[in-house]
C-alpha positions in Angstrom: -5.4 10.4 -10.9 -5.5 9.2 -14.5 -2.3 7.4 -15.4 -1.1 7.4 -19.0 2.0 5.5 -20.3 4.6 8.2 -19.3 3.2 8.6 -15.8 2.9 4.8 -15.2 6.5 4.4 -16.4 7.6 6.9 -13.7 5.4 5.2 -11.1 6.8 1.8 -11.9 10.3 3.2 -11.8 10.6 4.7 -8.3 13.5 5.4 -5.9 16.8 5.0 -3.8 20.6 4.3 -3.9 21.9 1.3 -1.9 23.4 1.9 1.5 26.4 4.2 1.9 28.0 5.6 5.0 26.9 9.1 6.2 28.8 12.1 7.3 32.2 13.4 6.5 35.8 12.6 7.5 39.2 13.8 6.5 39.2 11.2 3.7 36.8 10.6 0.9 34.0 8.2 1.8 32.9 5.9 -1.0 30.4 3.1 -1.1 30.0 1.0 -4.2 26.5 0.0 -5.2 25.2 -3.3 -6.5 24.1 -1.7 -9.8 27.6 -0.5 -10.6 27.3 3.1 -9.5 28.6 4.6 -6.3 28.2 7.5 -3.9 31.1 9.6 -2.9 31.2 12.1 -0.2 34.2 14.5 -0.1 34.7 16.2 3.2 35.7 19.9 3.2 35.2 22.6 5.7 33.6 22.3 9.1 30.3 23.3 7.4 30.3 19.9 5.6 30.9 21.3 2.1 31.9 20.7 -0.6 30.0 17.4 -1.0 30.2 15.3 -4.1 27.8 12.6 -5.1 28.3 10.1 -8.0 24.8 9.6 -9.2 23.9 7.5 -12.2 27.3 7.9 -13.8 27.4 11.7 -13.2 29.2 13.7 -10.6 27.5 16.5 -8.7 29.4 18.8 -6.3 27.6 20.9 -3.8 29.5 23.9 -2.6 26.7 24.9 -0.2 23.3 23.8 0.9 20.7 24.0 -2.0 18.1 26.7 -1.6 15.9 26.3 -4.6 14.9 22.7 -4.9 12.4 21.4 -7.6 10.8 18.0 -7.0 9.5 16.3 -10.1 6.4 14.2 -10.1 7.4 10.8 -11.4 4.3 9.4 -9.6 6.4 9.3 -6.5 6.3 10.9 -3.0 9.6 9.6 -1.9 11.7 12.7 -2.6 9.3 15.3 -1.2 8.6 13.1 1.9 12.3 12.7 2.5 12.9 16.4 2.4 9.9 17.0 4.8 11.2 14.3 7.2 14.5 16.2 7.3 12.8 19.5 7.9 13.8 21.0 4.5 10.4 22.1 3.2 11.5 25.7 3.0 14.1 24.8 0.4 11.4 23.6 -2.1 10.4 26.2 -4.7 8.2 23.8 -6.7 6.8 20.3 -5.9 4.8 18.1 -8.2 4.5 15.1 -5.9 1.4 14.0 -3.9 -0.4 10.8 -3.0 -3.2 12.8 -1.4 -2.8 10.9 1.9 -0.1 9.6 4.2 0.4 7.3 7.2 2.4 10.1 8.8 0.1 12.6 10.6 0.2 16.0 8.9 2.4 15.0 6.0 -0.4 15.1 3.3 -1.3 18.6 4.4 2.3 19.7 4.5 2.8 18.5 1.0 -0.4 20.2 -0.2 0.9 23.4 1.3 4.2 23.4 -0.7 4.6 25.7 -3.6 4.0 24.2 -7.1 5.8 26.9 -9.0 2.5 27.6 -10.9 3.7 25.2 -13.6 1.5 24.0 -16.5 2.5 20.3 -16.5 2.9 18.2 -19.6 1.1 14.9 -20.4 3.2 13.0 -17.9 2.0 15.4 -15.2 5.5 16.8 -14.8 7.6 19.9 -15.5 8.6 20.6 -19.1 12.0 21.9 -20.0 11.3 25.7 -20.4 9.2 25.8 -17.2 11.9 24.0 -15.3 14.7 26.4 -16.4 12.4 29.3 -15.5 12.2 28.1 -11.9 16.0 28.8 -11.6 16.6 25.7 -9.5 19.9 24.8 -7.9 18.8 21.1 -7.4 16.3 19.0 -9.2 15.1 15.7 -7.9 13.7 12.9 -10.1 12.7 9.4 -9.2 14.2 8.0 -12.4 16.3 9.2 -15.4 13.1 9.5 -17.3 12.7 12.9 -15.7 15.8 14.1 -17.4 15.2 12.7 -20.8 15.2 15.3 -23.6 12.9 13.1 -25.8 10.2 13.4 -23.1 10.4 17.2 -23.2 12.4 17.5 -20.0 15.5 19.5 -19.2 18.5 17.2 -19.3 21.0 16.9 -16.5 23.6 18.7 -18.7 21.2 21.5 -19.5 20.5 21.9 -15.8 24.2 21.9 -15.0 24.7 24.7 -17.6 22.4 27.0 -15.6 24.1 26.1 -12.3 21.6 23.4 -11.1 22.6 20.0 -9.8 20.4 17.0 -10.3 19.7 13.8 -8.5 18.1 10.5 -9.5 16.8 8.4 -6.6 18.1 4.9 -6.0 17.1 2.2 -8.5 16.1 5.0 -10.8 19.4 4.9 -12.8 18.3 1.8 -14.8 14.6 2.2 -14.2 14.4 -1.2 -12.5 12.5 -0.8 -9.2 12.0 -4.6 -9.1 15.3 -4.7 -7.1 14.2 -2.1 -4.6 14.4 -2.7 -0.9 13.9 -0.7 2.3 17.6 -0.1 2.3 17.0 2.1 -0.8 14.7 4.3 1.3 17.5 4.7 3.8 20.0 5.5 1.1 17.7 8.3 -0.2 17.7 9.7 3.4 21.5 9.5 3.7 22.1 11.1 0.3 19.8 14.1 1.1 21.4 14.3 4.5 24.7 14.7 2.9 23.5 17.2 0.3 21.8 19.4 3.0 24.3 18.9 5.8 21.6 17.1 7.8 23.4 13.7 8.1 22.8 13.4 11.9 19.1 13.9 11.4 19.0 11.4 8.6 20.8 8.8 10.7 18.4 9.3 13.6 15.4 8.7 11.3 17.0 5.6 9.9 17.9 4.3 13.4 14.3 4.9 14.6 12.9 3.1 11.6 15.3 0.1 12.0 14.4 -0.1 15.7 10.7 -0.1 14.9 11.1 -2.8 12.2 13.2 -4.9 14.5 10.6 -4.8 17.3 7.9 -5.9 14.8 10.1 -8.6 13.3 10.6 -10.1 16.8 6.9 -10.3 17.4 6.4 -11.8 13.9 8.9 -14.5 14.6 6.9 -15.6 17.7 3.8 -15.7 15.5 5.5 -17.8 12.9 6.6 -20.3 15.5 3.0 -20.7 16.7 1.7 -21.0 13.1 4.4 -23.4 12.0 6.2 -20.8 9.8 3.2 -20.4 7.5 3.6 -17.1 5.6 0.2 -15.6 4.6 -0.1 -14.8 0.9 -0.7 -11.1 0.4 -1.9 -9.3 -2.7 -0.6 -5.7 -3.0 -2.0 -3.4 -5.6 -2.9 0.2 -6.2 -6.5 1.3 -5.8 -8.5 1.8 -9.0 -5.5 2.0 -11.2 -4.9 0.6 -14.7 -1.3 0.3 -15.9 -1.6 -2.4 -18.5 -4.1 -4.3 -20.7 -5.6 -6.7 -18.2 -8.2 -6.3 -15.5 -5.4 -6.2 -12.8 -2.3 -4.4 -14.0 -1.2 -2.6 -10.9 -0.4 -5.6 -8.8 3.0 -5.8 -7.2 5.1 -8.8 -8.1 8.6 -7.6 -6.9 10.3 -4.6 -5.4 10.1 -2.9 -2.1 6.7 -4.2 -1.4 8.1 -7.8 -1.1 10.8 -6.6 1.3 8.1 -4.9 3.5 5.9 -8.0 3.3 8.8 -10.3 4.4 9.6 -8.1 7.4 5.9 -8.1 8.3 5.7 -11.9 8.2 4.0 -12.3 4.9 4.8 -13.1 1.3 3.6 -11.9 -2.1 0.8 -14.0 -3.6 1.9 -13.0 -7.1 5.6 -13.0 -6.9 5.9 -15.6 -9.6 3.4 -13.9 -11.9 6.0 -11.5 -13.4 9.7 -10.8 -13.5 9.2 -7.1 -13.3 7.8 -4.9 -10.5 4.2 -5.1 -11.6 2.2 -8.0 -12.8 -0.5 -7.5 -15.5 -3.1 -10.1 -14.6 -6.3 -11.4 -15.9 -9.4 -11.8 -13.7 -9.1 -15.5 -14.1 -5.5 -15.6 -12.8 -6.5 -13.5 -9.8 -9.5 -15.7 -9.1 -7.4 -18.8 -9.2 -4.9 -17.6 -6.6 -5.4 -17.9 -2.8 -5.1 -14.5 -1.2 -4.9 -14.5 2.6 -4.7 -10.7 2.9 -5.0 -7.6 0.8 -2.9 -4.4 0.9 -4.5 -1.6 -1.1 -2.3 1.4 -1.8 -3.9 4.8 -2.4 -2.5 7.0 -5.1 -4.8 10.0 -4.8 -7.7 7.6 -4.4 -10.5 8.9 -2.2 -11.7 5.6 -0.7 -9.2 2.7 -0.9 -11.2 0.8 1.7 -14.2 0.7 -0.6 -12.0 -0.7 -3.4 -10.9 -3.5 -1.0 -14.5 -4.4 -0.2 -15.3 -4.4 -3.9 -12.6 -6.9 -4.5 -13.9 -9.1 -1.7 -17.3 -9.2 -3.3 -15.7 -10.0 -6.6 -13.6 -12.8 -5.1 -15.5 -14.2 -2.1 -13.5 -17.5 -2.3 -10.3 -15.7 -1.1 -9.5 -16.4 2.6 -8.9 -12.6 2.8 -12.6 -12.1 1.7 -13.9 -14.6 4.2 -12.0 -13.1 7.1 -12.2 -9.4 5.9 -8.4 -9.2 6.1 -7.1 -6.0 4.5 -5.2 -2.8 5.2 -5.1 0.5 3.2 -1.8 2.3 2.9 -0.2 5.0 0.9 3.3 6.5 1.0 4.7 4.1 3.6 4.4 1.2 1.2 6.6 2.8 -1.4 10.1 4.3 -1.4 10.4 6.9 1.3 11.2 7.6 5.0 8.2 5.7 6.5 8.5 2.0 5.5 8.5 1.0 9.1 4.9 2.1 9.4 3.9 -0.2 6.6 5.8 -3.1 8.1 4.0 -2.5 11.5 0.5 -2.1 10.0 0.8 -5.1 7.8 2.2 -7.2 10.6 -0.7 -6.3 12.9 -3.1 -7.3 10.1 -1.4 -10.6 9.5 -0.5 -11.5 13.1 -2.9 -9.7 15.4 -2.4 -12.3 18.2 1.1 -11.0 19.0 0.3 -7.3 19.1 
């Protein structure tokens, strides 16, 4: 998928609010976030409503379960994947998100089958204001505040409220700084959607299963690290065939959720010090001068990410990764969303096969 500046901004921005408790009680349940915002759940009737979320400085109250949900693109799949994981696909009237593949069996096909609203998207591959209002949504999901910016031709959160639609910005999307994102943000997105759709129990079960899987992997990784003397393989994480800056390698992760996933899998980011932001914009010389023990290639609608990995190995044969053919291709599990445990497991098996 060709990526221009607006689309790459949305991609680099990404998803999720830090951990808050789930479910209702007779009292308000409030969790303060590290970025200064908070999530508030107000318990009401036995149905679980009304529910109020404080999201990026705005309050949204849900009197009932949303039935007409629009998922904006934002170069994300976190929001649509979260809804699918919670079994809420029938609430979606228009979805613009897709990575073209998924680590979860059947998910890519399920996303492809969702309605798009027959929208003519704008230059950012997203839904312009008039088209959005014409969809008559009662909830609009955006990965960042960019998706509600009037300057970008989008419906603002206030304009949506005027037509009876609530809006939600995913965690770390308030200040457009995904460099702080962790796996906990993926859990927060699940919890928030669980509250909004009265599916808190299912959200907690998904989170518990993910945490259990990651804990089992981490236990094996600790054994491997003891054997290897705590050496953490250096991993390069980047999108397949994607340009986001001016250099040869501009879609290389330096910070964000990728680093949290690598750490849990027993690895470290080879380019963590190359940038203070989420992505590093690197020259070929910088990449060549860095020892890369393993490669993680993320597919964003790329037909053959494995071919891209092999292309890099031919270009940089001096890498330990190239000499040992050490790579894995991933897609939605490596980014914000409900399946980070799969990325942790797959990367750990690549880095420490002897303990699996």
